[in-house]
C-alpha positions as CSV (number, residue, x, y, z in Angstrom):
1,X,88.3,106.6,209.1
2,X,86.8,104.4,206.1
3,X,83.6,106.3,204.9
4,X,81.3,104.0,202.3
5,X,79.0,105.4,201.1
6,X,75.4,104.8,199.3
7,X,75.1,101.8,197.6
8,X,78.3,100.2,199.2
9,X,76.8,101.3,202.6
10,X,73.8,99.7,202.3
11,X,75.5,96.0,201.3
12,X,77.2,96.3,204.7
13,X,74.3,97.3,206.5
14,X,73.9,100.7,207.2
15,X,71.6,103.5,206.3
16,X,73.7,105.9,205.3
17,X,77.5,105.6,205.7
18,X,79.9,102.8,207.4
19,X,82.8,103.3,208.9
20,X,86.1,101.8,210.3
21,X,89.2,103.3,211.3
22,X,92.4,101.5,210.1
23,X,93.5,100.3,213.1
24,X,89.9,98.1,213.5
25,X,91.0,96.4,209.8
26,X,93.2,93.1,209.6
27,X,94.9,92.0,206.7
28,X,95.5,88.7,205.5
29,X,97.9,87.2,202.1
30,X,95.8,84.5,202.1
31,X,91.7,85.2,203.5
32,X,89.5,87.9,204.1
33,X,86.1,89.6,203.6
34,X,88.1,92.2,201.2
35,X,89.6,91.0,198.8
36,X,92.2,94.1,197.1
37,X,95.6,95.2,196.1
38,X,98.6,97.3,197.9
39,X,98.8,100.4,196.1
40,X,101.3,101.8,199.1
41,X,103.0,101.5,202.7
42,X,103.7,104.2,204.6
43,X,106.8,102.7,207.0
44,X,105.6,104.5,210.2
45,X,107.8,102.7,212.7
46,X,106.0,100.4,215.3
47,X,103.1,101.1,212.8
48,X,102.8,100.8,208.9
49,X,99.8,102.3,207.0
50,X,98.6,100.3,204.3
51,X,96.7,102.1,201.3
52,X,94.7,99.4,200.2
53,X,92.4,99.0,196.8
54,X,89.1,97.4,195.7
55,X,87.2,97.5,192.9
56,X,83.4,97.5,194.6
57,X,85.8,99.6,197.6
58,X,87.7,102.1,195.7
59,X,90.8,103.2,198.2
60,X,90.7,102.4,201.7
61,X,93.4,101.8,205.1
62,X,95.1,100.0,207.5
63,X,96.9,100.2,210.2
64,X,99.2,97.0,210.6
65,X,102.2,95.7,212.9
66,X,105.6,97.7,211.7
67,X,106.9,94.2,210.7
68,X,103.9,92.8,209.4
69,X,105.8,93.5,205.4
70,X,103.1,93.8,202.6
71,X,104.2,95.3,198.7
72,X,102.9,97.7,197.0
73,X,100.8,95.7,194.1
74,X,100.3,92.4,196.7
75,X,97.1,90.8,196.7
76,X,96.1,91.2,199.7
77,X,93.0,90.5,202.2
78,X,91.2,92.8,204.6
79,X,88.6,92.1,207.4
80,X,86.9,94.5,209.4
81,X,86.2,93.5,213.1
82,X,82.0,93.9,213.5
83,X,82.9,95.0,217.2
84,X,84.8,98.0,216.0
85,X,82.3,99.1,213.3
86,X,80.4,102.3,213.0
87,X,76.6,102.2,210.9
88,X,75.4,106.1,210.0
């Protein structure tokens, strides 16, 4: 679970913490809500776990299908699925 607390959580509409699971974060090379960069890729076969960084959010994870290829250092855009966000 990606958890963002404090001022970031408040900016994202949560009182205490904003949570989103890696599998509920969509990635695009061209557009999205959170611009960032790929730090590391865990290739797990059917899925890849992407370790991402964003200047405001810090580090977080996204899980994508195994055939999707992103490389460390590549610019990406992450978008949380709004219906899957958990606000505390």
